[in-house]
N, C-alpha and C positions, 0 to 999 in steps of 0.2 A: 842354351838353346844350341843346339848343334845345327852348323853351317857349314857349307861350302866356298870357298870363295872362288869365285870365278869374275871375269872382266864384266859380266853385270852387276857383279855384285854378289854378297852374302846371301846365299837360298839356304831356308830350311829345310832340313832332312831326318828323317829316321831309319835307325837299322832294326833288322830284326834276326834274329841268331837261328842257324842252319847248318845243314852239312857244308863244311866250305870245299868240298869237292863237288857240289853241283852248282850249276848257274844260280847267279842272284835272278829274283823275281823284282823285278823294276816296277813300280806302281807307278802311272801316271793319271792325274784327276782330268775331271770333266772341265767345260769351260767356264763355269763358276765352281770349282771346285776345290780343295786345298786336303791337304794330310789329314783331320782334325776329320771331313768330312765323308773320307772312307770309314770309317769308325772301326769296327773291329775284322773289318773284313782280308786287311793282309794278310792279319798276324793266323786267320783262318786259315786261308791258303797254306802259307807256310809251315804251319802247323799238318797240315793233310799232305804235303809234298815232301816236307824235311828239305826244302829249297830254305836258304839265308834271303833276306827282302828289304829293296832300299826304298821309300818311300818321300816325297820331296815334295815342297811347295816351287812350282812353276814362278818366274820374273810376275810379280804384281798381284800373287795370291797370297792367302793366310799368311802366315808369319815371314814371308821374301820379305823383298823390297817392294815400291811400287815402281808400274811402267815408267820408264824417262820418256817415251816417244809414241807419237797416235801410231795404232797398230796400222800395216798396211793389209792388203788384202793375202799377203804370200805368209801372213804370220805364223799358221801351223808348217808350214816349210823351217819358218826362223826357230821354233822350237825344237823343231826335228833333226836340223840339220846343224844347229849351232849352241842350242842349250844343253841338249839331250847326249850328244859326244862331251862336251864338255863336264856333264857332270859326272859321267860315266868315267873320264878320265879322276878326276878330283877326286873320286872316290875309290878309286884303283879297280874300279870293275872291268872286268875283261868278257869272261861268260856270262850272260843274261839272257834273260828270257824277258818281255815288254808283257803287261798285262794295261792296258787302256780304256780307261771308257769315255765316251763320247767323241768328245776334241782330242782326249787322248789318244782314244781308238785309233783317231786317224793322225793323229803324230807316228804312234808306232808302224802303221803302215808306211808313213812316207820315209821313215827309219831305217822297215826295213827293204824299201829299195834299193836304196842304194848298197847292200851287201855288206857292213859294215863286219868285223872281224868280232868275233863272238858272240852274234848275234846266235843264239841257238834255235827261236820260235817266238809265237806274239798271240797275244791272247786280247781281241777286241771285244770292249759291251759296248753295244749300240754304235758303232763308228759311224761314221759317214765318209762316202766317197764323192757323193754328188748332191746339189743341194735340190731340195725336194717342194713342192708347195706345200707339201704339210710340215717342212720344217719351217720355213717363213713363220707359217700360221701360228706355228709351236713358239715361237721366238715372238711374234707379237703379241702372244698372250700373254707372255712371261713378261715383256715390257709394259703390259698394261697393269699387272699386278706389281710389280714394282712401283710402279707411278700409283698406286694404289695406297703402298706402303703395305704391302701384305708379304713381303720378301724379306721384314727385316732381321727375321732369320741368319740372312747372312752376313750382318753384322758381327755376331761374335766371331765369326772365322775370319772376314779380311777387313774386321777395323773401318779406319780412316780411308780404308782406299776401296771400300766396297761399292760407294759412285763410279768410281773409275772404273774398275774393272766389269760391272755391270753396264757401261757404255762400251766399254771394247768390245766386250761381246757380242752383246745384241746391234749397236751401229755396223761394226764390221758384216756381221751377216746379211743385216738388211740393205745394204749398201747395195745399189744397183749393179755395178760391177763384179760384184761378189754372187752373183746368181748364179753366173757361168765357172764358178769356181767347179773342178773335178780332177780325180786324180786318178783316174780309172788307168789313164796311161801309164801310171807308174807300176800297178797289180802286177804285170806279165814279170816284171822284173823281183821280184821278191821268192826267193830261193829257200827260204827256212819254212818250217812247218808252221801255219796260221790255223788258230781256232777263232771263227769267229759267231759272238752270239749277240740273238737281237730278241727284246718282245715284240710278243704279238699284237701289245695295244701301247707301243712305242707314241707318243705323239711327236715325236720328233722329226720320224723316219719309216719307212716300208719297206716288206721284203724286196724292194729294188735294191738296197743297200745290201744284203747278203746277196743277192742273184749276181751282182755286178762281181763281190770276191769271191766268189765260187765259180764264176766262170772265167777266170782271169790268174787267180793266183794258182800256180802250180800245183800246190801241197796245202789246199785249204780245206778243211771240217767246216761246216756252215750249222748254226740248230737257230729255231726260231723257237723262243720260247714262252707256253702258252699262257695265258693270264699274269702277262709281267709287262709293266711301262718301260720309262728310257734308261731306270737303274734296276738291271736286274740282279746285281750283285745284294741290292736290298730288297727286291719285291721276291726272288729265287734264289737267298743266300746257299741253300745246303746243296740245291741241284747245281747252281752255279761251283761251288768248291769241288764237287766232286766232277764235272767235267773238265775242270782245271786239272787237277788231281791227277785224270785219266791222260789228259793229254799233254802232262808232265813226263809220265811215265811211256808215254809214246817218243817223245824227242829222246828220253834217255837210251829206249831200245835203239834208237836207229843210230847211235854214237857206238854202241858195244858189241 
């Protein structure tokens, strides 16, 4: 098993071959996700763009170690500003483009706001920048499904950590203090190009998420995908791969 050794422990990762002259595509999974749950999407994107890729399980997920402490309402900032830079350093990654789904998209935005060296662009899939009523309703529905045993498929990916990581996700988002979580103040600081995608039938967010990104990020492109839910990479894979490939060509053109 391939692992990156960090202070937080040994995080599981996979790499995807590509042109080493191009930025590495770093894939950040959703709040209940893992490397395996991306399925073949990272490899499809890397094949379409020629970029190498890096996919890893954040602490608490997949084949990485369990969480060591309760989450705070700042957990997305912790992943963005502590774990992600450590992963990039351990993997020897400098030039990179981050592709983040849901929680991973929010982490990508927070990461980008710090204008880290080597960041060339980010792609977000159903990212959150604010907490909406529909977000909380969707999480309550997921909590009910989990309690009723309808999400047992998560155990294939997270094993004995499943209950812990589900509770960490749901309990944090449903905490009254988290209702005020809002990263819109960071968006004007993002200096790299951003492609933000969202499904029109996203059960966790409305167009308000895309509008906030479009209105504040200087180099943002946004697209609402029709007949698509919270996982554009699963519901509209061909369209999403094509959009990301076009975005990467645009990023390369900026540097030429």
